[in-house]
C-alpha positions in Angstrom: 123.9 139.3 79.2 126.1 136.6 80.7 126.3 137.5 84.3 127.6 134.0 85.7 129.1 132.6 82.6 132.6 130.9 83.4 132.7 132.0 87.1 132.8 128.5 89.2 133.7 131.1 92.4 130.7 133.1 92.6 129.5 132.8 95.6 126.0 130.7 95.8 124.4 133.4 97.9 125.7 136.2 95.2 124.4 133.6 92.4 120.5 133.3 94.2 120.7 136.9 94.4 120.7 137.2 90.7 118.5 134.9 89.7 116.1 136.4 92.3 116.7 140.1 90.1 116.2 138.4 86.6 112.7 140.3 85.2 112.6 138.9 81.5 114.5 135.5 81.0 117.2 133.4 82.8 119.1 130.7 80.9 120.7 128.1 83.8 123.2 125.6 82.6 125.1 123.3 84.8 127.2 120.4 84.1 126.3 119.0 88.0 122.5 120.0 89.5 122.3 117.3 92.6 119.4 117.1 94.4 121.3 118.6 97.9 121.0 121.7 99.8 122.8 123.6 97.0 120.7 122.3 94.3 117.3 122.5 95.9 118.1 126.4 96.6 119.1 126.7 93.2 115.5 124.8 91.7 113.5 127.1 94.5 115.0 130.0 93.2 114.6 129.3 89.7 110.8 128.1 90.2 110.0 131.0 92.3 111.3 133.0 88.9 108.9 131.0 86.4 106.1 131.5 88.5 106.6 135.3 88.7 106.5 135.1 84.9 110.3 134.8 84.0 111.1 132.7 81.2 113.4 130.0 82.9 115.5 127.5 81.3 117.5 124.9 82.7 120.3 122.8 80.4 121.8 120.4 82.4 124.0 117.3 81.8 122.2 114.1 81.6 125.4 112.2 83.0 126.1 115.0 85.3 122.3 114.8 86.8 121.9 111.2 86.4 121.0 110.3 90.1 118.8 113.5 90.2 115.6 111.8 90.8 112.6 113.1 88.5 110.8 114.5 90.7 113.0 117.6 91.4 112.9 118.2 88.0 109.1 117.7 87.7 108.5 120.1 90.7 110.2 122.7 88.5 108.3 121.9 85.6 105.4 122.5 87.6 106.3 125.9 88.3 106.5 126.8 85.1 110.8 126.1 84.2 111.5 124.5 80.8 114.2 122.0 81.7 
């Protein structure tokens, strides 16, 4: 079920709530994920779900995320997120 597909105006709190409610699988696709307050909130929420046993996959655009340090992605991978 595509809950967030194409909804760029979805409030951040609602998007995080949707992630937190996932029971089995999360596919998170985004052009730009920044190493900022918002990006880290998403990373923490996705990582927490992966540690709970939810299958989490993140697809990001290389160009749109080229300024994001490797450590950002590595923290997610260490939690079990497939990046």
